[in-house]
N, CA, C and O atoms as CSV, one atom per row, in Angstrom:
chain,resi,resn,atom,element,x,y,z
A,1,GLN,N,N,111.022,77.862,83.917
A,1,GLN,CA,C,110.018,78.412,83.053
A,1,GLN,C,C,110.070,79.989,83.086
A,1,GLN,O,O,110.326,80.654,84.090
A,2,ALA,N,N,109.726,80.584,81.566
A,2,ALA,CA,C,110.076,81.947,81.340
A,2,ALA,C,C,109.493,82.160,80.448
A,2,ALA,O,O,109.649,81.704,79.316
A,3,ALA,N,N,108.422,83.184,80.982
A,3,ALA,CA,C,107.728,84.375,80.157
A,3,ALA,C,C,108.144,84.691,78.899
A,3,ALA,O,O,109.331,84.464,78.665
A,4,SER,N,N,107.360,85.238,77.871
A,4,SER,CA,C,108.116,86.310,77.026
A,4,SER,C,C,107.419,87.167,76.454
A,4,SER,O,O,106.359,86.856,75.910
A,5,THR,N,N,107.817,88.223,76.469
A,5,THR,CA,C,106.816,89.347,76.034
A,5,THR,C,C,107.248,90.394,74.907
A,5,THR,O,O,106.844,91.552,74.803
A,6,SER,N,N,108.209,89.692,74.043
A,6,SER,CA,C,108.926,90.507,72.578
A,6,SER,C,C,107.653,90.752,71.791
A,6,SER,O,O,107.643,91.785,71.121
A,7,ASP,N,N,106.644,90.025,71.760
A,7,ASP,CA,C,105.611,90.540,70.742
A,7,ASP,C,C,104.808,92.038,70.826
A,7,ASP,O,O,104.020,92.339,71.722
A,8,GLY,N,N,105.055,92.593,70.093
A,8,GLY,CA,C,104.648,93.924,69.831
A,8,GLY,C,C,102.646,94.054,70.398
A,8,GLY,O,O,101.882,94.688,71.126
A,9,GLY,N,N,102.685,93.226,69.664
A,9,GLY,CA,C,101.141,93.123,70.105
A,9,GLY,C,C,100.471,93.152,71.380
A,9,GLY,O,O,99.578,93.856,71.852
A,10,SER,N,N,101.354,91.907,71.922
A,10,SER,CA,C,100.942,91.815,73.532
A,10,SER,C,C,101.457,92.875,74.361
A,10,SER,O,O,100.826,93.135,75.386
A,11,MET,N,N,102.665,93.636,74.047
A,11,MET,CA,C,103.175,94.937,74.402
A,11,MET,C,C,102.183,95.771,74.693
A,11,MET,O,O,101.920,96.006,75.873
A,12,HIS,N,N,101.568,96.274,73.799
A,12,HIS,CA,C,100.553,97.070,73.931
A,12,HIS,C,C,99.406,96.821,74.383
A,12,HIS,O,O,98.989,97.862,74.892
A,13,LEU,N,N,98.439,95.762,74.506
A,13,LEU,CA,C,97.948,95.068,75.510
A,13,LEU,C,C,98.283,95.110,76.758
A,13,LEU,O,O,97.484,95.261,77.682
A,14,PHE,N,N,99.866,94.940,76.898
A,14,PHE,CA,C,100.314,95.011,78.375
A,14,PHE,C,C,100.008,96.507,79.302
A,14,PHE,O,O,99.596,96.685,80.448
A,15,TRP,N,N,100.352,97.284,78.395
A,15,TRP,CA,C,100.569,98.856,78.503
A,15,TRP,C,C,99.120,98.993,78.851
A,15,TRP,O,O,98.915,99.283,80.030
A,16,ARG,N,N,98.127,98.855,78.128
A,16,ARG,CA,C,96.587,99.179,77.919
A,16,ARG,C,C,96.513,98.651,79.735
A,16,ARG,O,O,96.550,99.361,80.740
A,17,LYS,N,N,96.419,97.427,79.629
A,17,LYS,CA,C,95.840,96.564,81.268
A,17,LYS,C,C,96.794,97.427,82.209
A,17,LYS,O,O,96.198,97.924,83.164
A,18,LEU,N,N,98.278,97.729,82.123
A,18,LEU,CA,C,98.568,98.391,83.466
A,18,LEU,C,C,98.124,99.694,84.189
A,18,LEU,O,O,97.961,100.095,85.341
A,19,TRP,N,N,97.967,100.331,82.388
A,19,TRP,CA,C,97.168,101.634,82.732
A,19,TRP,C,C,95.888,101.543,83.213
A,19,TRP,O,O,95.587,102.701,83.502
A,20,LYS,N,N,95.125,100.946,83.418
A,20,LYS,CA,C,94.087,100.416,83.582
A,20,LYS,C,C,93.157,99.984,85.077
A,20,LYS,O,O,91.974,100.034,85.412
A,21,ILE,N,N,94.876,99.409,85.913
A,21,ILE,CA,C,95.088,98.857,87.083
A,21,ILE,C,C,94.128,99.889,87.726
A,21,ILE,O,O,94.145,100.965,87.127
A,22,ASN,N,N,93.423,99.845,88.630
A,22,ASN,CA,C,92.846,100.610,89.653
A,22,ASN,C,C,94.025,100.648,90.938
A,22,ASN,O,O,93.915,99.846,91.864
A,23,VAL,N,N,95.227,101.717,90.899
A,23,VAL,CA,C,96.213,101.654,91.891
A,23,VAL,C,C,96.426,103.186,91.889
A,23,VAL,O,O,95.971,103.806,90.927
A,24,PRO,N,N,97.086,103.874,92.891
A,24,PRO,CA,C,97.569,105.105,92.922
A,24,PRO,C,C,98.294,105.189,91.691
A,24,PRO,O,O,98.687,104.278,90.962
A,25,HIS,N,N,98.427,106.637,91.558
A,25,HIS,CA,C,99.228,106.701,90.376
A,25,HIS,C,C,100.697,106.538,90.459
A,25,HIS,O,O,101.259,106.264,89.399
A,26,LYS,N,N,101.430,106.659,91.537
A,26,LYS,CA,C,102.403,106.674,91.799
A,26,LYS,C,C,102.840,105.248,91.649
A,26,LYS,O,O,103.897,104.976,91.081
A,27,THR,N,N,101.814,104.066,92.294
A,27,THR,CA,C,102.010,102.730,91.654
A,27,THR,C,C,102.339,102.203,90.135
A,27,THR,O,O,103.131,101.385,89.667
A,28,GLY,N,N,101.331,103.085,89.595
A,28,GLY,CA,C,101.693,102.479,88.360
A,28,GLY,C,C,102.717,103.660,87.767
A,28,GLY,O,O,102.867,103.377,86.578
A,29,HIS,N,N,103.183,104.389,87.958
A,29,HIS,CA,C,104.227,105.181,87.544
A,29,HIS,C,C,105.630,104.176,87.881
A,29,HIS,O,O,106.507,104.130,87.018
A,30,PHE,N,N,105.763,103.530,88.925
A,30,PHE,CA,C,106.908,102.903,89.664
A,30,PHE,C,C,106.588,101.696,88.648
A,30,PHE,O,O,107.618,101.388,88.049
A,31,ALA,N,N,105.647,101.035,88.326
A,31,ALA,CA,C,105.581,99.890,87.380
A,31,ALA,C,C,106.716,100.230,86.108
A,31,ALA,O,O,107.799,99.764,85.753
A,32,TRP,N,N,105.906,101.191,85.705
A,32,TRP,CA,C,106.002,101.757,84.422
A,32,TRP,C,C,107.869,102.063,84.266
A,32,TRP,O,O,108.589,101.842,83.292
A,33,LYS,N,N,108.167,102.535,85.382
A,33,LYS,CA,C,109.680,103.116,85.662
A,33,LYS,C,C,110.479,101.534,85.542
A,33,LYS,O,O,111.456,101.292,84.833
A,34,ALA,N,N,109.831,100.664,86.355
A,34,ALA,CA,C,110.413,99.444,86.691
A,34,ALA,C,C,110.711,98.705,85.246
A,34,ALA,O,O,111.803,98.365,84.790
A,35,ALA,N,N,109.437,98.570,84.690
A,35,ALA,CA,C,109.622,98.113,83.354
A,35,ALA,C,C,110.437,98.501,82.278
A,35,ALA,O,O,110.988,97.708,81.516
A,36,TRP,N,N,110.504,99.609,82.225
A,36,TRP,CA,C,111.731,100.241,81.700
A,36,TRP,C,C,112.924,100.281,81.783
A,36,TRP,O,O,113.748,100.844,81.062
A,37,ASN,N,N,113.051,99.628,82.748
A,37,ASN,CA,C,114.131,99.457,83.759
A,37,ASN,C,C,115.203,100.562,84.036
A,37,ASN,O,O,116.421,100.407,84.124
A,38,ILE,N,N,114.407,101.818,84.164
A,38,ILE,CA,C,115.245,102.973,84.448
A,38,ILE,C,C,115.380,103.345,86.221
A,38,ILE,O,O,115.921,104.350,86.682
A,39,LEU,N,N,114.861,102.458,86.851
A,39,LEU,CA,C,115.196,102.210,88.415
A,39,LEU,C,C,116.430,102.455,88.580
A,39,LEU,O,O,117.233,102.251,87.670
A,40,PRO,N,N,116.806,102.952,89.817
A,40,PRO,CA,C,118.245,102.948,90.403
A,40,PRO,C,C,118.603,101.790,91.022
A,40,PRO,O,O,118.594,101.771,92.253
A,41,THR,N,N,118.957,100.694,90.328
A,41,THR,CA,C,119.132,99.563,90.748
A,41,THR,C,C,120.682,99.443,91.042
A,41,THR,O,O,121.351,100.455,90.835
A,42,LYS,N,N,121.238,98.451,91.446
A,42,LYS,CA,C,122.844,98.742,91.398
A,42,LYS,C,C,123.521,97.760,90.108
A,42,LYS,O,O,124.674,97.329,90.112
A,43,ALA,N,N,122.728,97.582,89.267
A,43,ALA,CA,C,123.119,97.100,87.890
A,43,ALA,C,C,123.043,98.251,86.838
A,43,ALA,O,O,123.850,98.476,85.936
A,44,ASN,N,N,121.965,98.894,87.128
A,44,ASN,CA,C,121.979,100.139,86.389
A,44,ASN,C,C,122.554,101.430,86.990
A,44,ASN,O,O,122.235,102.406,86.311
A,45,LEU,N,N,123.228,101.695,87.949
A,45,LEU,CA,C,124.088,102.606,88.487
A,45,LEU,C,C,125.523,102.198,87.960
A,45,LEU,O,O,126.284,103.101,87.610
A,46,ILE,N,N,125.887,101.000,87.896
A,46,ILE,CA,C,127.113,100.402,87.326
A,46,ILE,C,C,127.168,100.634,85.849
A,46,ILE,O,O,128.235,100.828,85.266
A,47,HIS,N,N,126.132,100.615,85.316
A,47,HIS,CA,C,125.810,101.209,83.740
A,47,HIS,C,C,126.264,102.560,83.293
A,47,HIS,O,O,126.888,102.793,82.258
A,48,HIS,N,N,125.915,103.341,84.110
A,48,HIS,CA,C,125.787,104.509,84.042
A,48,HIS,C,C,127.320,104.971,85.004
A,48,HIS,O,O,127.500,106.174,85.189
A,49,HIS,N,N,128.137,104.176,85.451
A,49,HIS,CA,C,129.442,104.320,85.799
A,49,HIS,C,C,129.159,105.003,87.406
A,49,HIS,O,O,130.114,105.464,88.030
A,50,VAL,N,N,128.176,105.009,87.815
A,50,VAL,CA,C,128.044,105.608,89.404
A,50,VAL,C,C,128.474,105.389,90.641
A,50,VAL,O,O,128.661,106.136,91.601
A,51,LEU,N,N,128.693,103.427,90.344
A,51,LEU,CA,C,129.117,102.338,91.374
A,51,LEU,C,C,130.404,101.763,90.796
A,51,LEU,O,O,130.955,102.365,89.874
A,52,LEU,N,N,130.861,100.758,91.228
A,52,LEU,CA,C,131.766,99.825,91.067
A,52,LEU,C,C,131.463,98.482,91.313
A,52,LEU,O,O,132.216,97.626,90.851
A,53,ASP,N,N,130.410,98.136,92.012
A,53,ASP,CA,C,130.299,96.935,92.195
A,53,ASP,C,C,128.786,97.019,92.169
A,53,ASP,O,O,128.207,98.083,92.386
A,54,ASP,N,N,128.004,95.623,91.840
A,54,ASP,CA,C,126.263,95.702,91.468
A,54,ASP,C,C,126.497,94.335,92.030
A,54,ASP,O,O,126.095,93.608,91.121
A,55,THR,N,N,126.870,93.642,92.899
A,55,THR,CA,C,126.305,92.994,93.864
A,55,THR,C,C,125.419,93.169,94.935
A,55,THR,O,O,125.521,94.138,95.689
A,56,CYS,N,N,124.260,92.012,95.106
A,56,CYS,CA,C,123.451,92.246,96.032
A,56,CYS,C,C,123.713,92.556,97.056
A,56,CYS,O,O,124.462,91.635,97.380
A,57,GLU,N,N,123.636,93.569,98.346
A,57,GLU,CA,C,123.852,93.793,99.393
A,57,GLU,C,C,123.842,92.585,100.488
A,57,GLU,O,O,124.844,92.150,101.056
A,58,GLU,N,N,122.705,92.202,100.640
A,58,GLU,CA,C,121.641,91.492,101.157
A,58,GLU,C,C,122.917,89.840,101.125
A,58,GLU,O,O,123.507,89.438,102.128
A,59,TYR,N,N,123.005,89.317,99.980
A,59,TYR,CA,C,123.447,87.888,100.027
A,59,TYR,C,C,124.858,87.970,99.028
A,59,TYR,O,O,125.553,86.955,98.980
A,60,GLY,N,N,125.197,88.956,98.383
A,60,GLY,CA,C,126.687,89.430,97.422
A,60,GLY,C,C,126.821,88.104,96.740
A,60,GLY,O,O,127.883,87.487,96.828
A,61,LEU,N,N,125.566,87.518,95.904
A,61,LEU,CA,C,125.661,86.648,95.245
A,61,LEU,C,C,125.444,86.678,93.830
A,61,LEU,O,O,126.043,85.949,93.039
A,62,LYS,N,N,124.749,87.364,93.581
A,62,LYS,CA,C,124.159,88.167,92.209
A,62,LYS,C,C,124.411,89.767,92.438
A,62,LYS,O,O,124.535,90.509,93.413
A,63,SER,N,N,124.420,89.931,90.675
A,63,SER,CA,C,123.871,91.654,90.457
A,63,SER,C,C,122.710,91.898,91.009
A,63,SER,O,O,121.854,91.023,91.141
A,64,GLU,N,N,122.586,92.913,91.325
A,64,GLU,CA,C,121.173,93.301,91.867
A,64,GLU,C,C,120.392,94.381,90.458
A,64,GLU,O,O,120.483,95.541,90.057
A,65,SER,N,N,119.779,93.361,90.175
A,65,SER,CA,C,118.781,94.388,88.780
A,65,SER,C,C,117.423,93.717,89.458
A,65,SER,O,O,117.302,92.958,90.420
A,66,LEU,N,N,116.414,94.333,88.525
A,66,LEU,CA,C,115.584,94.662,89.185
A,66,LEU,C,C,114.555,93.050,89.564
A,66,LEU,O,O,113.732,92.789,90.441
A,67,VAL,N,N,115.124,92.269,88.420
A,67,VAL,CA,C,114.569,90.797,88.433
A,67,VAL,C,C,115.270,89.943,89.902
A,67,VAL,O,O,114.601,89.094,90.490
A,68,HIS,N,N,116.423,90.252,90.270
A,68,HIS,CA,C,116.928,89.869,91.218
A,68,HIS,C,C,116.292,91.064,92.323
A,68,HIS,O,O,116.122,90.533,93.421
A,69,PHE,N,N,116.100,91.781,92.322
A,69,PHE,CA,C,116.119,92.531,93.595
A,69,PHE,C,C,113.989,92.088,93.863
A,69,PHE,O,O,113.620,92.122,95.037
A,70,PHE,N,N,113.432,91.912,93.315
A,70,PHE,CA,C,111.836,91.782,93.238
A,70,PHE,C,C,111.487,90.505,93.419
A,70,PHE,O,O,110.474,90.165,94.030
A,71,TRP,N,N,112.701,89.350,92.646
A,71,TRP,CA,C,111.963,87.902,92.584
A,71,TRP,C,C,113.101,86.777,92.945
A,71,TRP,O,O,112.906,85.653,93.406
A,72,GLU,N,N,114.471,87.465,92.570
A,72,GLU,CA,C,115.271,86.244,93.088
A,72,GLU,C,C,116.347,86.488,94.301
A,72,GLU,O,O,117.211,85.652,94.565
A,73,CYS,N,N,116.251,87.281,94.754
A,73,CYS,CA,C,116.989,87.222,96.073
A,73,CYS,C,C,116.280,86.433,97.506
A,73,CYS,O,O,115.107,86.494,97.876
A,74,PRO,N,N,117.106,85.900,97.963
A,74,PRO,CA,C,116.277,85.208,98.972
A,74,PRO,C,C,115.502,85.844,100.301
A,74,PRO,O,O,114.965,85.230,101.223
A,75,LYS,N,N,115.616,87.170,100.108
A,75,LYS,CA,C,114.734,87.954,101.064
A,75,LYS,C,C,113.705,88.228,100.230
A,75,LYS,O,O,112.758,87.958,100.968
A,76,ALA,N,N,113.210,88.594,99.152
A,76,ALA,CA,C,112.168,88.936,98.192
A,76,ALA,C,C,111.519,87.391,98.316
A,76,ALA,O,O,110.512,87.260,99.012
A,77,LYS,N,N,112.038,86.336,97.709
A,77,LYS,CA,C,111.540,85.300,98.077
A,77,LYS,C,C,110.654,84.947,99.655
A,77,LYS,O,O,109.463,84.636,99.694
A,78,GLU,N,N,111.295,85.044,100.521
A,78,GLU,CA,C,110.711,85.263,101.556
A,78,GLU,C,C,109.698,86.055,101.948
A,78,GLU,O,O,108.961,85.640,102.842
A,79,LEU,N,N,109.478,87.281,101.387
A,79,LEU,CA,C,108.357,88.138,101.391
A,79,LEU,C,C,107.656,87.354,100.603
A,79,LEU,O,O,106.833,86.745,101.287
A,80,TRP,N,N,107.561,86.948,98.965
A,80,TRP,CA,C,106.562,86.239,98.571
A,80,TRP,C,C,106.367,84.812,98.687
A,80,TRP,O,O,105.807,84.283,97.727
A,81,ALA,N,N,106.708,84.073,99.656
A,81,ALA,CA,C,106.114,82.988,100.539
A,81,ALA,C,C,105.099,83.400,101.383
A,81,ALA,O,O,104.126,82.651,101.466
A,82,LEU,N,N,105.108,84.820,102.279
A,82,LEU,CA,C,103.879,85.065,102.828
A,82,LEU,C,C,102.747,85.116,102.367
A,82,LEU,O,O,101.758,85.142,103.099
A,83,ILE,N,N,102.669,85.144,100.795
A,83,ILE,CA,C,101.407,85.116,100.069
A,83,ILE,C,C,101.377,83.720,99.374
A,83,ILE,O,O,102.226,83.116,98.719
A,84,ASP,N,N,100.039,83.407,99.764
A,84,ASP,CA,C,99.623,82.318,99.657
A,84,ASP,C,C,99.838,81.795,98.019
A,84,ASP,O,O,100.736,80.978,97.816
A,85,GLN,N,N,99.095,82.224,96.986
A,85,GLN,CA,C,99.339,82.304,95.779
A,85,GLN,C,C,100.517,82.402,95.131
A,85,GLN,O,O,100.428,82.115,93.938
A,86,PHE,N,N,102.148,82.868,95.705
A,86,PHE,CA,C,103.119,82.780,95.363
A,86,PHE,C,C,103.787,81.572,95.913
A,86,PHE,O,O,104.691,81.206,95.162
A,87,ARG,N,N,103.689,81.042,96.666
A,87,ARG,CA,C,104.139,80.020,97.290
A,87,ARG,C,C,104.685,78.827,96.553
A,87,ARG,O,O,105.837,78.480,96.814
A,88,SER,N,N,104.175,78.343,95.906
A,88,SER,CA,C,104.411,77.397,94.477
A,88,SER,C,C,105.174,77.942,93.440
A,88,SER,O,O,105.545,77.289,92.465
A,89,LEU,N,N,105.458,79.329,93.660
A,89,LEU,CA,C,106.399,79.917,92.443
A,89,LEU,C,C,107.345,79.756,92.486
A,89,LEU,O,O,107.844,79.878,91.367
A,90,ASN,N,N,108.438,79.365,93.654
A,90,ASN,CA,C,109.561,79.740,93.961
A,90,ASN,C,C,110.717,79.382,92.697
A,90,ASN,O,O,111.720,80.077,92.534
A,91,ASN,N,N,110.407,78.237,91.885
A,91,ASN,CA,C,111.126,77.976,90.452
A,91,ASN,C,C,110.900,78.751,89.380
A,91,ASN,O,O,111.710,78.483,88.492
A,92,MET,N,N,110.109,79.638,89.071
A,92,MET,CA,C,109.825,80.606,88.385
A,92,MET,C,C,110.953,81.448,87.727
A,92,MET,O,O,111.298,82.064,88.736
A,93,HIS,N,N,111.734,81.889,86.788
A,93,HIS,CA,C,112.220,82.844,86.333
A,93,HIS,C,C,112.157,83.455,85.277
A,93,HIS,O,O,112.002,82.934,84.172
A,94,PHE,N,N,112.260,84.503,85.485
A,94,PHE,CA,C,111.571,86.132,84.592
A,94,PHE,C,C,113.004,86.347,84.078
A,94,PHE,O,O,113.983,86.125,84.791
A,95,GLN,N,N,113.097,86.835,82.676
A,95,GLN,CA,C,113.839,87.522,82.084
A,95,GLN,C,C,114.272,88.949,82.149
A,95,GLN,O,O,115.267,89.646,81.949
A,96,ASN,N,N,113.245,89.020,82.461
A,96,ASN,CA,C,113.136,90.769,82.844
A,96,ASN,C,C,112.261,91.212,83.931
A,96,ASN,O,O,111.974,90.318,84.727
A,97,PHE,N,N,111.841,92.192,84.128
A,97,PHE,CA,C,110.839,93.055,85.262
A,97,PHE,C,C,109.162,92.756,84.531
A,97,PHE,O,O,108.207,92.243,85.114
A,98,VAL,N,N,109.217,93.317,82.943
A,98,VAL,CA,C,108.358,93.233,82.342
A,98,VAL,C,C,107.760,91.749,82.312
A,98,VAL,O,O,106.645,91.411,82.711
A,99,ASP,N,N,108.775,90.922,81.735
A,99,ASP,CA,C,108.198,89.383,82.176
A,99,ASP,C,C,107.216,89.269,84.031
A,99,ASP,O,O,106.041,89.090,84.350
A,100,PHE,N,N,108.158,89.429,84.591
A,100,PHE,CA,C,107.410,89.436,86.224
A,100,PHE,C,C,106.042,90.330,86.273
A,100,PHE,O,O,105.026,89.947,86.853
A,101,LEU,N,N,106.177,91.766,85.477
A,101,LEU,CA,C,104.819,91.965,85.880
A,101,LEU,C,C,103.577,91.566,84.670
A,101,LEU,O,O,102.379,91.707,84.916
A,102,CYS,N,N,104.049,91.107,83.487
A,102,CYS,CA,C,103.100,90.138,83.010
A,102,CYS,C,C,102.605,88.984,83.485
A,102,CYS,O,O,101.463,88.619,83.205
A,103,TYR,N,N,103.484,88.235,84.315
A,103,TYR,CA,C,102.926,86.941,85.312
A,103,TYR,C,C,102.174,87.644,86.454
A,103,TYR,O,O,101.192,87.064,86.917
A,104,LEU,N,N,102.483,88.651,86.877
A,104,LEU,CA,C,101.391,89.129,88.188
A,104,LEU,C,C,100.123,89.535,87.652
A,104,LEU,O,O,99.224,89.905,88.407
């Protein structure tokens, strides 16, 4: 399964909801940076010619993108499995971090 957030109206609603969540400002700002894919993941550092290798340090199987780092990496899956509500979501796939945030 994959969520899709390409609709402009739903994106406007997403951003409004994101900024209204009662979390510390730093947390919202982090989510904003992640949604715009401007965090220094290995995949982004390759894109900006800072690194030569973007594979995940933990398992070396995939590119370290935001989706991989927060959801697909086996270490991330271990952490999510500790939360009851997320145990059954192991097979979910997200195209990008915004889809992941929208799902959450």
